[in-house]
mmCIF entry with sequence, helices, sheets and N, C-alpha, C, O atoms, coordinates in Angstrom:
data_MODEL
# 
_entry.id   MODEL 
# 
_entity.id                         1 
_entity.type                       polymer 
_entity.pdbx_number_of_molecules   1 
# 
_entity_poly.entity_id                      1 
_entity_poly.type                           'polypeptide(L)' 
_entity_poly.nstd_linkage                   no 
_entity_poly.nstd_monomer                   no 
_entity_poly.pdbx_seq_one_letter_code       MRIQKQFGPGRWRKLKGIGKVRLESGRMCNAELHWYEAHGIGRKKMKIKRFLD 
_entity_poly.pdbx_seq_one_letter_code_can   MRIQKQFGPGRWRKLKGIGKVRLESGRMCNAELHWYEAHGIGRKKMKIKRFLD 
_entity_poly.pdbx_strand_id                 A 
# 
loop_
_entity_poly_seq.entity_id 
_entity_poly_seq.num 
_entity_poly_seq.mon_id 
_entity_poly_seq.hetero 
1 1  MET n 
1 2  ARG n 
1 3  ILE n 
1 4  GLN n 
1 5  LYS n 
1 6  GLN n 
1 7  PHE n 
1 8  GLY n 
1 9  PRO n 
1 10 GLY n 
1 11 ARG n 
1 12 TRP n 
1 13 ARG n 
1 14 LYS n 
1 15 LEU n 
1 16 LYS n 
1 17 GLY n 
1 18 ILE n 
1 19 GLY n 
1 20 LYS n 
1 21 VAL n 
1 22 ARG n 
1 23 LEU n 
1 24 GLU n 
1 25 SER n 
1 26 GLY n 
1 27 ARG n 
1 28 MET n 
1 29 CYS n 
1 30 ASN n 
1 31 ALA n 
1 32 GLU n 
1 33 LEU n 
1 34 HIS n 
1 35 TRP n 
1 36 TYR n 
1 37 GLU n 
1 38 ALA n 
1 39 HIS n 
1 40 GLY n 
1 41 ILE n 
1 42 GLY n 
1 43 ARG n 
1 44 LYS n 
1 45 LYS n 
1 46 MET n 
1 47 LYS n 
1 48 ILE n 
1 49 LYS n 
1 50 ARG n 
1 51 PHE n 
1 52 LEU n 
1 53 ASP n 
# 
_struct_asym.id          A 
_struct_asym.entity_id   1 
# 
_struct_conf.conf_type_id            HELX_P 
_struct_conf.id                      HELX_P1 
_struct_conf.pdbx_PDB_helix_id       AA1 
_struct_conf.beg_label_comp_id       ARG 
_struct_conf.beg_label_asym_id       A 
_struct_conf.beg_label_seq_id        2 
_struct_conf.pdbx_beg_PDB_ins_code   ? 
_struct_conf.end_label_comp_id       PHE 
_struct_conf.end_label_asym_id       A 
_struct_conf.end_label_seq_id        7 
_struct_conf.pdbx_end_PDB_ins_code   ? 
_struct_conf.beg_auth_comp_id        ARG 
_struct_conf.beg_auth_asym_id        A 
_struct_conf.beg_auth_seq_id         2 
_struct_conf.end_auth_comp_id        PHE 
_struct_conf.end_auth_asym_id        A 
_struct_conf.end_auth_seq_id         7 
_struct_conf.pdbx_PDB_helix_class    1 
_struct_conf.details                 ? 
_struct_conf.pdbx_PDB_helix_length   6 
# 
_struct_conf_type.id          HELX_P 
_struct_conf_type.criteria    ? 
_struct_conf_type.reference   ? 
# 
_struct_sheet.id               AA1 
_struct_sheet.type             ? 
_struct_sheet.number_strands   3 
_struct_sheet.details          ? 
# 
loop_
_struct_sheet_order.sheet_id 
_struct_sheet_order.range_id_1 
_struct_sheet_order.range_id_2 
_struct_sheet_order.offset 
_struct_sheet_order.sense 
AA1 1 2 ? anti-parallel 
AA1 2 3 ? anti-parallel 
# 
loop_
_struct_sheet_range.sheet_id 
_struct_sheet_range.id 
_struct_sheet_range.beg_label_comp_id 
_struct_sheet_range.beg_label_asym_id 
_struct_sheet_range.beg_label_seq_id 
_struct_sheet_range.pdbx_beg_PDB_ins_code 
_struct_sheet_range.end_label_comp_id 
_struct_sheet_range.end_label_asym_id 
_struct_sheet_range.end_label_seq_id 
_struct_sheet_range.pdbx_end_PDB_ins_code 
_struct_sheet_range.beg_auth_comp_id 
_struct_sheet_range.beg_auth_asym_id 
_struct_sheet_range.beg_auth_seq_id 
_struct_sheet_range.end_auth_comp_id 
_struct_sheet_range.end_auth_asym_id 
_struct_sheet_range.end_auth_seq_id 
AA1 1 ARG A 13 ? ARG A 22 ? ARG A 13 ARG A 22 
AA1 2 MET A 28 ? ALA A 38 ? MET A 28 ALA A 38 
AA1 3 GLY A 42 ? PHE A 51 ? GLY A 42 PHE A 51 
# 
loop_
_atom_site.group_PDB 
_atom_site.id 
_atom_site.type_symbol 
_atom_site.label_atom_id 
_atom_site.label_alt_id 
_atom_site.label_comp_id 
_atom_site.label_asym_id 
_atom_site.label_entity_id 
_atom_site.label_seq_id 
_atom_site.pdbx_PDB_ins_code 
_atom_site.Cartn_x 
_atom_site.Cartn_y 
_atom_site.Cartn_z 
_atom_site.occupancy 
_atom_site.B_iso_or_equiv 
_atom_site.pdbx_formal_charge 
_atom_site.auth_seq_id 
_atom_site.auth_comp_id 
_atom_site.auth_asym_id 
_atom_site.auth_atom_id 
_atom_site.pdbx_PDB_model_num 
ATOM 1   N N  . MET A 1 1  ? 137.136 136.139 48.596 1.00 0.00 ? 1  MET A N  1 
ATOM 2   C CA . MET A 1 1  ? 136.531 136.712 49.793 1.00 0.00 ? 1  MET A CA 1 
ATOM 3   C C  . MET A 1 1  ? 136.403 138.228 49.609 1.00 0.00 ? 1  MET A C  1 
ATOM 4   O O  . MET A 1 1  ? 137.338 138.883 49.147 1.00 0.00 ? 1  MET A O  1 
ATOM 5   N N  . ARG A 1 2  ? 135.261 138.770 49.969 1.00 0.00 ? 2  ARG A N  1 
ATOM 6   C CA . ARG A 1 2  ? 135.032 140.199 49.742 1.00 0.00 ? 2  ARG A CA 1 
ATOM 7   C C  . ARG A 1 2  ? 135.929 141.079 50.585 1.00 0.00 ? 2  ARG A C  1 
ATOM 8   O O  . ARG A 1 2  ? 136.243 142.195 50.170 1.00 0.00 ? 2  ARG A O  1 
ATOM 9   N N  . ILE A 1 3  ? 136.357 140.621 51.754 1.00 0.00 ? 3  ILE A N  1 
ATOM 10  C CA . ILE A 1 3  ? 137.247 141.416 52.606 1.00 0.00 ? 3  ILE A CA 1 
ATOM 11  C C  . ILE A 1 3  ? 138.600 141.592 51.916 1.00 0.00 ? 3  ILE A C  1 
ATOM 12  O O  . ILE A 1 3  ? 139.179 142.677 51.975 1.00 0.00 ? 3  ILE A O  1 
ATOM 13  N N  . GLN A 1 4  ? 139.109 140.556 51.268 1.00 0.00 ? 4  GLN A N  1 
ATOM 14  C CA . GLN A 1 4  ? 140.393 140.650 50.564 1.00 0.00 ? 4  GLN A CA 1 
ATOM 15  C C  . GLN A 1 4  ? 140.299 141.616 49.392 1.00 0.00 ? 4  GLN A C  1 
ATOM 16  O O  . GLN A 1 4  ? 141.241 142.365 49.131 1.00 0.00 ? 4  GLN A O  1 
ATOM 17  N N  . LYS A 1 5  ? 139.187 141.609 48.690 1.00 0.00 ? 5  LYS A N  1 
ATOM 18  C CA . LYS A 1 5  ? 139.007 142.535 47.569 1.00 0.00 ? 5  LYS A CA 1 
ATOM 19  C C  . LYS A 1 5  ? 138.969 143.979 48.055 1.00 0.00 ? 5  LYS A C  1 
ATOM 20  O O  . LYS A 1 5  ? 139.484 144.878 47.390 1.00 0.00 ? 5  LYS A O  1 
ATOM 21  N N  . GLN A 1 6  ? 138.356 144.197 49.219 1.00 0.00 ? 6  GLN A N  1 
ATOM 22  C CA . GLN A 1 6  ? 138.168 145.543 49.737 1.00 0.00 ? 6  GLN A CA 1 
ATOM 23  C C  . GLN A 1 6  ? 139.419 146.089 50.417 1.00 0.00 ? 6  GLN A C  1 
ATOM 24  O O  . GLN A 1 6  ? 139.758 147.256 50.218 1.00 0.00 ? 6  GLN A O  1 
ATOM 25  N N  . PHE A 1 7  ? 140.121 145.271 51.224 1.00 0.00 ? 7  PHE A N  1 
ATOM 26  C CA . PHE A 1 7  ? 141.220 145.757 52.049 1.00 0.00 ? 7  PHE A CA 1 
ATOM 27  C C  . PHE A 1 7  ? 142.577 145.156 51.729 1.00 0.00 ? 7  PHE A C  1 
ATOM 28  O O  . PHE A 1 7  ? 143.578 145.590 52.299 1.00 0.00 ? 7  PHE A O  1 
ATOM 29  N N  . GLY A 1 8  ? 142.651 144.170 50.836 1.00 0.00 ? 8  GLY A N  1 
ATOM 30  C CA . GLY A 1 8  ? 143.926 143.586 50.447 1.00 0.00 ? 8  GLY A CA 1 
ATOM 31  C C  . GLY A 1 8  ? 144.119 142.188 51.009 1.00 0.00 ? 8  GLY A C  1 
ATOM 32  O O  . GLY A 1 8  ? 143.377 141.748 51.887 1.00 0.00 ? 8  GLY A O  1 
ATOM 33  N N  . PRO A 1 9  ? 145.135 141.491 50.486 1.00 0.00 ? 9  PRO A N  1 
ATOM 34  C CA . PRO A 1 9  ? 145.382 140.118 50.920 1.00 0.00 ? 9  PRO A CA 1 
ATOM 35  C C  . PRO A 1 9  ? 145.945 140.064 52.336 1.00 0.00 ? 9  PRO A C  1 
ATOM 36  O O  . PRO A 1 9  ? 146.615 140.993 52.789 1.00 0.00 ? 9  PRO A O  1 
ATOM 37  N N  . GLY A 1 10 ? 145.668 138.989 53.009 1.00 0.00 ? 10 GLY A N  1 
ATOM 38  C CA . GLY A 1 10 ? 146.150 138.778 54.363 1.00 0.00 ? 10 GLY A CA 1 
ATOM 39  C C  . GLY A 1 10 ? 145.451 137.572 54.953 1.00 0.00 ? 10 GLY A C  1 
ATOM 40  O O  . GLY A 1 10 ? 144.560 136.990 54.335 1.00 0.00 ? 10 GLY A O  1 
ATOM 41  N N  . ARG A 1 11 ? 145.858 137.206 56.147 1.00 0.00 ? 11 ARG A N  1 
ATOM 42  C CA . ARG A 1 11 ? 145.192 136.095 56.834 1.00 0.00 ? 11 ARG A CA 1 
ATOM 43  C C  . ARG A 1 11 ? 144.054 136.680 57.660 1.00 0.00 ? 11 ARG A C  1 
ATOM 44  O O  . ARG A 1 11 ? 144.235 137.046 58.821 1.00 0.00 ? 11 ARG A O  1 
ATOM 45  N N  . TRP A 1 12 ? 142.895 136.761 57.050 1.00 0.00 ? 12 TRP A N  1 
ATOM 46  C CA . TRP A 1 12 ? 141.740 137.384 57.678 1.00 0.00 ? 12 TRP A CA 1 
ATOM 47  C C  . TRP A 1 12 ? 141.086 136.427 58.648 1.00 0.00 ? 12 TRP A C  1 
ATOM 48  O O  . TRP A 1 12 ? 140.905 135.248 58.345 1.00 0.00 ? 12 TRP A O  1 
ATOM 49  N N  . ARG A 1 13 ? 140.729 136.940 59.822 1.00 0.00 ? 13 ARG A N  1 
ATOM 50  C CA . ARG A 1 13 ? 140.039 136.162 60.835 1.00 0.00 ? 13 ARG A CA 1 
ATOM 51  C C  . ARG A 1 13 ? 138.825 136.925 61.324 1.00 0.00 ? 13 ARG A C  1 
ATOM 52  O O  . ARG A 1 13 ? 138.860 138.149 61.450 1.00 0.00 ? 13 ARG A O  1 
ATOM 53  N N  . LYS A 1 14 ? 137.765 136.210 61.596 1.00 0.00 ? 14 LYS A N  1 
ATOM 54  C CA . LYS A 1 14 ? 136.582 136.824 62.195 1.00 0.00 ? 14 LYS A CA 1 
ATOM 55  C C  . LYS A 1 14 ? 136.723 136.673 63.703 1.00 0.00 ? 14 LYS A C  1 
ATOM 56  O O  . LYS A 1 14 ? 136.852 135.561 64.214 1.00 0.00 ? 14 LYS A O  1 
ATOM 57  N N  . LEU A 1 15 ? 136.699 137.796 64.412 1.00 0.00 ? 15 LEU A N  1 
ATOM 58  C CA . LEU A 1 15 ? 136.898 137.788 65.856 1.00 0.00 ? 15 LEU A CA 1 
ATOM 59  C C  . LEU A 1 15 ? 135.722 138.424 66.564 1.00 0.00 ? 15 LEU A C  1 
ATOM 60  O O  . LEU A 1 15 ? 134.917 139.126 65.952 1.00 0.00 ? 15 LEU A O  1 
ATOM 61  N N  . LYS A 1 16 ? 135.630 138.169 67.871 1.00 0.00 ? 16 LYS A N  1 
ATOM 62  C CA . LYS A 1 16 ? 134.595 138.803 68.672 1.00 0.00 ? 16 LYS A CA 1 
ATOM 63  C C  . LYS A 1 16 ? 135.145 139.110 70.049 1.00 0.00 ? 16 LYS A C  1 
ATOM 64  O O  . LYS A 1 16 ? 136.099 138.484 70.510 1.00 0.00 ? 16 LYS A O  1 
ATOM 65  N N  . GLY A 1 17 ? 134.527 140.084 70.697 1.00 0.00 ? 17 GLY A N  1 
ATOM 66  C CA . GLY A 1 17 ? 134.936 140.476 72.028 1.00 0.00 ? 17 GLY A CA 1 
ATOM 67  C C  . GLY A 1 17 ? 133.868 141.332 72.666 1.00 0.00 ? 17 GLY A C  1 
ATOM 68  O O  . GLY A 1 17 ? 132.800 141.556 72.096 1.00 0.00 ? 17 GLY A O  1 
ATOM 69  N N  . ILE A 1 18 ? 134.177 141.809 73.863 1.00 0.00 ? 18 ILE A N  1 
ATOM 70  C CA . ILE A 1 18 ? 133.245 142.642 74.615 1.00 0.00 ? 18 ILE A CA 1 
ATOM 71  C C  . ILE A 1 18 ? 133.894 143.995 74.835 1.00 0.00 ? 18 ILE A C  1 
ATOM 72  O O  . ILE A 1 18 ? 135.076 144.075 75.169 1.00 0.00 ? 18 ILE A O  1 
ATOM 73  N N  . GLY A 1 19 ? 133.126 145.059 74.650 1.00 0.00 ? 19 GLY A N  1 
ATOM 74  C CA . GLY A 1 19 ? 133.659 146.399 74.846 1.00 0.00 ? 19 GLY A CA 1 
ATOM 75  C C  . GLY A 1 19 ? 132.564 147.369 75.255 1.00 0.00 ? 19 GLY A C  1 
ATOM 76  O O  . GLY A 1 19 ? 131.372 147.086 75.136 1.00 0.00 ? 19 GLY A O  1 
ATOM 77  N N  . LYS A 1 20 ? 133.008 148.525 75.742 1.00 0.00 ? 20 LYS A N  1 
ATOM 78  C CA . LYS A 1 20 ? 132.057 149.580 76.104 1.00 0.00 ? 20 LYS A CA 1 
ATOM 79  C C  . LYS A 1 20 ? 131.798 150.437 74.876 1.00 0.00 ? 20 LYS A C  1 
ATOM 80  O O  . LYS A 1 20 ? 132.731 150.821 74.170 1.00 0.00 ? 20 LYS A O  1 
ATOM 81  N N  . VAL A 1 21 ? 130.538 150.735 74.624 1.00 0.00 ? 21 VAL A N  1 
ATOM 82  C CA . VAL A 1 21 ? 130.156 151.583 73.499 1.00 0.00 ? 21 VAL A CA 1 
ATOM 83  C C  . VAL A 1 21 ? 129.293 152.729 74.017 1.00 0.00 ? 21 VAL A C  1 
ATOM 84  O O  . VAL A 1 21 ? 128.563 152.581 74.997 1.00 0.00 ? 21 VAL A O  1 
ATOM 85  N N  . ARG A 1 22 ? 129.389 153.863 73.347 1.00 0.00 ? 22 ARG A N  1 
ATOM 86  C CA . ARG A 1 22 ? 128.569 155.024 73.699 1.00 0.00 ? 22 ARG A CA 1 
ATOM 87  C C  . ARG A 1 22 ? 127.422 155.114 72.703 1.00 0.00 ? 22 ARG A C  1 
ATOM 88  O O  . ARG A 1 22 ? 127.647 155.183 71.494 1.00 0.00 ? 22 ARG A O  1 
ATOM 89  N N  . LEU A 1 23 ? 126.203 155.113 73.206 1.00 0.00 ? 23 LEU A N  1 
ATOM 90  C CA . LEU A 1 23 ? 125.025 155.212 72.359 1.00 0.00 ? 23 LEU A CA 1 
ATOM 91  C C  . LEU A 1 23 ? 124.773 156.669 71.981 1.00 0.00 ? 23 LEU A C  1 
ATOM 92  O O  . LEU A 1 23 ? 125.366 157.573 72.570 1.00 0.00 ? 23 LEU A O  1 
ATOM 93  N N  . GLU A 1 24 ? 123.905 156.902 71.011 1.00 0.00 ? 24 GLU A N  1 
ATOM 94  C CA . GLU A 1 24 ? 123.588 158.266 70.582 1.00 0.00 ? 24 GLU A CA 1 
ATOM 95  C C  . GLU A 1 24 ? 123.015 159.106 71.715 1.00 0.00 ? 24 GLU A C  1 
ATOM 96  O O  . GLU A 1 24 ? 123.165 160.328 71.731 1.00 0.00 ? 24 GLU A O  1 
ATOM 97  N N  . SER A 1 25 ? 122.359 158.445 72.659 1.00 0.00 ? 25 SER A N  1 
ATOM 98  C CA . SER A 1 25 ? 121.780 159.165 73.797 1.00 0.00 ? 25 SER A CA 1 
ATOM 99  C C  . SER A 1 25 ? 122.851 159.612 74.788 1.00 0.00 ? 25 SER A C  1 
ATOM 100 O O  . SER A 1 25 ? 122.559 160.380 75.705 1.00 0.00 ? 25 SER A O  1 
ATOM 101 N N  . GLY A 1 26 ? 124.102 159.136 74.615 1.00 0.00 ? 26 GLY A N  1 
ATOM 102 C CA . GLY A 1 26 ? 125.188 159.475 75.522 1.00 0.00 ? 26 GLY A CA 1 
ATOM 103 C C  . GLY A 1 26 ? 125.432 158.420 76.582 1.00 0.00 ? 26 GLY A C  1 
ATOM 104 O O  . GLY A 1 26 ? 126.408 158.503 77.327 1.00 0.00 ? 26 GLY A O  1 
ATOM 105 N N  . ARG A 1 27 ? 124.560 157.432 76.657 1.00 0.00 ? 27 ARG A N  1 
ATOM 106 C CA . ARG A 1 27 ? 124.679 156.355 77.641 1.00 0.00 ? 27 ARG A CA 1 
ATOM 107 C C  . ARG A 1 27 ? 125.785 155.381 77.242 1.00 0.00 ? 27 ARG A C  1 
ATOM 108 O O  . ARG A 1 27 ? 125.935 155.065 76.062 1.00 0.00 ? 27 ARG A O  1 
ATOM 109 N N  . MET A 1 28 ? 126.562 154.902 78.220 1.00 0.00 ? 28 MET A N  1 
ATOM 110 C CA . MET A 1 28 ? 127.605 153.909 77.984 1.00 0.00 ? 28 MET A CA 1 
ATOM 111 C C  . MET A 1 28 ? 127.072 152.536 78.390 1.00 0.00 ? 28 MET A C  1 
ATOM 112 O O  . MET A 1 28 ? 126.435 152.402 79.435 1.00 0.00 ? 28 MET A O  1 
ATOM 113 N N  . CYS A 1 29 ? 127.328 151.524 77.576 1.00 0.00 ? 29 CYS A N  1 
ATOM 114 C CA . CYS A 1 29 ? 126.917 150.173 77.948 1.00 0.00 ? 29 CYS A CA 1 
ATOM 115 C C  . CYS A 1 29 ? 127.866 149.163 77.320 1.00 0.00 ? 29 CYS A C  1 
ATOM 116 O O  . CYS A 1 29 ? 128.586 149.476 76.371 1.00 0.00 ? 29 CYS A O  1 
ATOM 117 N N  . ASN A 1 30 ? 127.860 147.947 77.860 1.00 0.00 ? 30 ASN A N  1 
ATOM 118 C CA . ASN A 1 30 ? 128.688 146.870 77.326 1.00 0.00 ? 30 ASN A CA 1 
ATOM 119 C C  . ASN A 1 30 ? 127.970 146.223 76.144 1.00 0.00 ? 30 ASN A C  1 
ATOM 120 O O  . ASN A 1 30 ? 126.744 146.106 76.129 1.00 0.00 ? 30 ASN A O  1 
ATOM 121 N N  . ALA A 1 31 ? 128.756 145.809 75.161 1.00 0.00 ? 31 ALA A N  1 
ATOM 122 C CA . ALA A 1 31 ? 128.180 145.170 73.978 1.00 0.00 ? 31 ALA A CA 1 
ATOM 123 C C  . ALA A 1 31 ? 129.119 144.088 73.466 1.00 0.00 ? 31 ALA A C  1 
ATOM 124 O O  . ALA A 1 31 ? 130.330 144.146 73.682 1.00 0.00 ? 31 ALA A O  1 
ATOM 125 N N  . GLU A 1 32 ? 128.550 143.106 72.791 1.00 0.00 ? 32 GLU A N  1 
ATOM 126 C CA . GLU A 1 32 ? 129.349 142.093 72.108 1.00 0.00 ? 32 GLU A CA 1 
ATOM 127 C C  . GLU A 1 32 ? 129.674 142.642 70.722 1.00 0.00 ? 32 GLU A C  1 
ATOM 128 O O  . GLU A 1 32 ? 128.777 143.029 69.973 1.00 0.00 ? 32 GLU A O  1 
ATOM 129 N N  . LEU A 1 33 ? 130.964 142.675 70.386 1.00 0.00 ? 33 LEU A N  1 
ATOM 130 C CA . LEU A 1 33 ? 131.428 143.233 69.117 1.00 0.00 ? 33 LEU A CA 1 
ATOM 131 C C  . LEU A 1 33 ? 132.007 142.130 68.244 1.00 0.00 ? 33 LEU A C  1 
ATOM 132 O O  . LEU A 1 33 ? 132.661 141.216 68.746 1.00 0.00 ? 33 LEU A O  1 
ATOM 133 N N  . HIS A 1 34 ? 131.769 142.214 66.937 1.00 0.00 ? 34 HIS A N  1 
ATOM 134 C CA . HIS A 1 34 ? 132.368 141.302 65.964 1.00 0.00 ? 34 HIS A CA 1 
ATOM 135 C C  . HIS A 1 34 ? 133.111 142.138 64.933 1.00 0.00 ? 34 HIS A C  1 
ATOM 136 O O  . HIS A 1 34 ? 132.657 143.224 64.572 1.00 0.00 ? 34 HIS A O  1 
ATOM 137 N N  . TRP A 1 35 ? 134.270 141.633 64.447 1.00 0.00 ? 35 TRP A N  1 
ATOM 138 C CA . TRP A 1 35 ? 135.044 142.346 63.446 1.00 0.00 ? 35 TRP A CA 1 
ATOM 139 C C  . TRP A 1 35 ? 135.948 141.372 62.696 1.00 0.00 ? 35 TRP A C  1 
ATOM 140 O O  . TRP A 1 35 ? 136.113 140.219 63.094 1.00 0.00 ? 35 TRP A O  1 
ATOM 141 N N  . TYR A 1 36 ? 136.525 141.859 61.610 1.00 0.00 ? 36 TYR A N  1 
ATOM 142 C CA . TYR A 1 36 ? 137.527 141.116 60.849 1.00 0.00 ? 36 TYR A CA 1 
ATOM 143 C C  . TYR A 1 36 ? 138.874 141.751 61.117 1.00 0.00 ? 36 TYR A C  1 
ATOM 144 O O  . TYR A 1 36 ? 138.972 142.968 61.275 1.00 0.00 ? 36 TYR A O  1 
ATOM 145 N N  . GLU A 1 37 ? 139.937 140.916 61.171 1.00 0.00 ? 37 GLU A N  1 
ATOM 146 C CA . GLU A 1 37 ? 141.264 141.432 61.466 1.00 0.00 ? 37 GLU A CA 1 
ATOM 147 C C  . GLU A 1 37 ? 142.307 140.622 60.702 1.00 0.00 ? 37 GLU A C  1 
ATOM 148 O O  . GLU A 1 37 ? 142.186 139.404 60.564 1.00 0.00 ? 37 GLU A O  1 
ATOM 149 N N  . ALA A 1 38 ? 143.344 141.322 60.204 1.00 0.00 ? 38 ALA A N  1 
ATOM 150 C CA . ALA A 1 38 ? 144.476 140.672 59.553 1.00 0.00 ? 38 ALA A CA 1 
ATOM 151 C C  . ALA A 1 38 ? 145.753 141.329 60.047 1.00 0.00 ? 38 ALA A C  1 
ATOM 152 O O  . ALA A 1 38 ? 145.773 142.529 60.319 1.00 0.00 ? 38 ALA A O  1 
ATOM 153 N N  . HIS A 1 39 ? 146.812 140.553 60.163 1.00 0.00 ? 39 HIS A N  1 
ATOM 154 C CA . HIS A 1 39 ? 148.098 141.068 60.632 1.00 0.00 ? 39 HIS A CA 1 
ATOM 155 C C  . HIS A 1 39 ? 148.614 142.140 59.670 1.00 0.00 ? 39 HIS A C  1 
ATOM 156 O O  . HIS A 1 39 ? 148.654 141.931 58.458 1.00 0.00 ? 39 HIS A O  1 
ATOM 157 N N  . GLY A 1 40 ? 148.999 143.264 60.213 1.00 0.00 ? 40 GLY A N  1 
ATOM 158 C CA . GLY A 1 40 ? 149.518 144.360 59.399 1.00 0.00 ? 40 GLY A CA 1 
ATOM 159 C C  . GLY A 1 40 ? 148.454 145.267 58.817 1.00 0.00 ? 40 GLY A C  1 
ATOM 160 O O  . GLY A 1 40 ? 148.774 146.342 58.309 1.00 0.00 ? 40 GLY A O  1 
ATOM 161 N N  . ILE A 1 41 ? 147.200 144.859 58.879 1.00 0.00 ? 41 ILE A N  1 
ATOM 162 C CA . ILE A 1 41 ? 146.102 145.665 58.337 1.00 0.00 ? 41 ILE A CA 1 
ATOM 163 C C  . ILE A 1 41 ? 145.238 146.204 59.464 1.00 0.00 ? 41 ILE A C  1 
ATOM 164 O O  . ILE A 1 41 ? 144.841 147.369 59.432 1.00 0.00 ? 41 ILE A O  1 
ATOM 165 N N  . GLY A 1 42 ? 144.940 145.378 60.459 1.00 0.00 ? 42 GLY A N  1 
ATOM 166 C CA . GLY A 1 42 ? 144.172 145.814 61.617 1.00 0.00 ? 42 GLY A CA 1 
ATOM 167 C C  . GLY A 1 42 ? 142.722 145.402 61.565 1.00 0.00 ? 42 GLY A C  1 
ATOM 168 O O  . GLY A 1 42 ? 142.323 144.572 60.748 1.00 0.00 ? 42 GLY A O  1 
ATOM 169 N N  . ARG A 1 43 ? 141.931 145.999 62.457 1.00 0.00 ? 43 ARG A N  1 
ATOM 170 C CA . ARG A 1 43 ? 140.513 145.667 62.571 1.00 0.00 ? 43 ARG A CA 1 
ATOM 171 C C  . ARG A 1 43 ? 139.708 146.422 61.533 1.00 0.00 ? 43 ARG A C  1 
ATOM 172 O O  . ARG A 1 43 ? 139.922 147.615 61.313 1.00 0.00 ? 43 ARG A O  1 
ATOM 173 N N  . LYS A 1 44 ? 138.788 145.727 60.900 1.00 0.00 ? 44 LYS A N  1 
ATOM 174 C CA . LYS A 1 44 ? 137.906 146.326 59.894 1.00 0.00 ? 44 LYS A CA 1 
ATOM 175 C C  . LYS A 1 44 ? 136.495 145.812 60.098 1.00 0.00 ? 44 LYS A C  1 
ATOM 176 O O  . LYS A 1 44 ? 136.294 144.711 60.610 1.00 0.00 ? 44 LYS A O  1 
ATOM 177 N N  . LYS A 1 45 ? 135.521 146.611 59.697 1.00 0.00 ? 45 LYS A N  1 
ATOM 178 C CA . LYS A 1 45 ? 134.098 146.250 59.712 1.00 0.00 ? 45 LYS A CA 1 
ATOM 179 C C  . LYS A 1 45 ? 133.625 145.839 61.101 1.00 0.00 ? 45 LYS A C  1 
ATOM 180 O O  . LYS A 1 45 ? 133.049 144.764 61.268 1.00 0.00 ? 45 LYS A O  1 
ATOM 181 N N  . MET A 1 46 ? 133.863 146.687 62.098 1.00 0.00 ? 46 MET A N  1 
ATOM 182 C CA . MET A 1 46 ? 133.399 146.390 63.448 1.00 0.00 ? 46 MET A CA 1 
ATOM 183 C C  . MET A 1 46 ? 131.890 146.576 63.533 1.00 0.00 ? 46 MET A C  1 
ATOM 184 O O  . MET A 1 46 ? 131.338 147.531 62.987 1.00 0.00 ? 46 MET A O  1 
ATOM 185 N N  . LYS A 1 47 ? 131.231 145.651 64.222 1.00 0.00 ? 47 LYS A N  1 
ATOM 186 C CA . LYS A 1 47 ? 129.768 145.636 64.289 1.00 0.00 ? 47 LYS A CA 1 
ATOM 187 C C  . LYS A 1 47 ? 129.319 145.267 65.693 1.00 0.00 ? 47 LYS A C  1 
ATOM 188 O O  . LYS A 1 47 ? 129.896 144.376 66.316 1.00 0.00 ? 47 LYS A O  1 
ATOM 189 N N  . ILE A 1 48 ? 128.287 145.948 66.197 1.00 0.00 ? 48 ILE A N  1 
ATOM 190 C CA . ILE A 1 48 ? 127.675 145.599 67.468 1.00 0.00 ? 48 ILE A CA 1 
ATOM 191 C C  . ILE A 1 48 ? 126.664 144.482 67.208 1.00 0.00 ? 48 ILE A C  1 
ATOM 192 O O  . ILE A 1 48 ? 125.720 144.660 66.439 1.00 0.00 ? 48 ILE A O  1 
ATOM 193 N N  . LYS A 1 49 ? 126.866 143.335 67.852 1.00 0.00 ? 49 LYS A N  1 
ATOM 194 C CA . LYS A 1 49 ? 125.960 142.217 67.670 1.00 0.00 ? 49 LYS A CA 1 
ATOM 195 C C  . LYS A 1 49 ? 124.822 142.213 68.688 1.00 0.00 ? 49 LYS A C  1 
ATOM 196 O O  . LYS A 1 49 ? 123.674 141.936 68.342 1.00 0.00 ? 49 LYS A O  1 
ATOM 197 N N  . ARG A 1 50 ? 125.150 142.527 69.963 1.00 0.00 ? 50 ARG A N  1 
ATOM 198 C CA . ARG A 1 50 ? 124.090 142.598 70.975 1.00 0.00 ? 50 ARG A CA 1 
ATOM 199 C C  . ARG A 1 50 ? 124.582 143.392 72.172 1.00 0.00 ? 50 ARG A C  1 
ATOM 200 O O  . ARG A 1 50 ? 125.783 143.503 72.415 1.00 0.00 ? 50 ARG A O  1 
ATOM 201 N N  . PHE A 1 51 ? 123.642 143.936 72.907 1.00 0.00 ? 51 PHE A N  1 
ATOM 202 C CA . PHE A 1 51 ? 123.939 144.690 74.115 1.00 0.00 ? 51 PHE A CA 1 
ATOM 203 C C  . PHE A 1 51 ? 123.873 143.753 75.313 1.00 0.00 ? 51 PHE A C  1 
ATOM 204 O O  . PHE A 1 51 ? 123.005 142.882 75.375 1.00 0.00 ? 51 PHE A O  1 
ATOM 205 N N  . LEU A 1 52 ? 124.781 143.928 76.260 1.00 0.00 ? 52 LEU A N  1 
ATOM 206 C CA . LEU A 1 52 ? 124.860 143.044 77.412 1.00 0.00 ? 52 LEU A CA 1 
ATOM 207 C C  . LEU A 1 52 ? 124.268 143.657 78.666 1.00 0.00 ? 52 LEU A C  1 
ATOM 208 O O  . LEU A 1 52 ? 124.088 142.947 79.656 1.00 0.00 ? 52 LEU A O  1 
ATOM 209 N N  . ASP A 1 53 ? 123.961 144.930 78.666 1.00 0.00 ? 53 ASP A N  1 
ATOM 210 C CA . ASP A 1 53 ? 123.370 145.608 79.841 1.00 0.00 ? 53 ASP A CA 1 
ATOM 211 C C  . ASP A 1 53 ? 121.880 145.672 79.741 1.00 0.00 ? 53 ASP A C  1 
ATOM 212 O O  . ASP A 1 53 ? 121.224 146.205 80.635 1.00 0.00 ? 53 ASP A O  1 
# 
């Protein structure tokens, strides 16, 4: 798995959630976020999948 090569071994999981993001224009909006996470390593490669507003 490319995540293990890049950040080290661990139990990697693909997760998703909703959060507030600030756009370049300064506007705040809700978005669906996806990321990879492993215990002891934390969240990596966070990505905005879609805007909810």
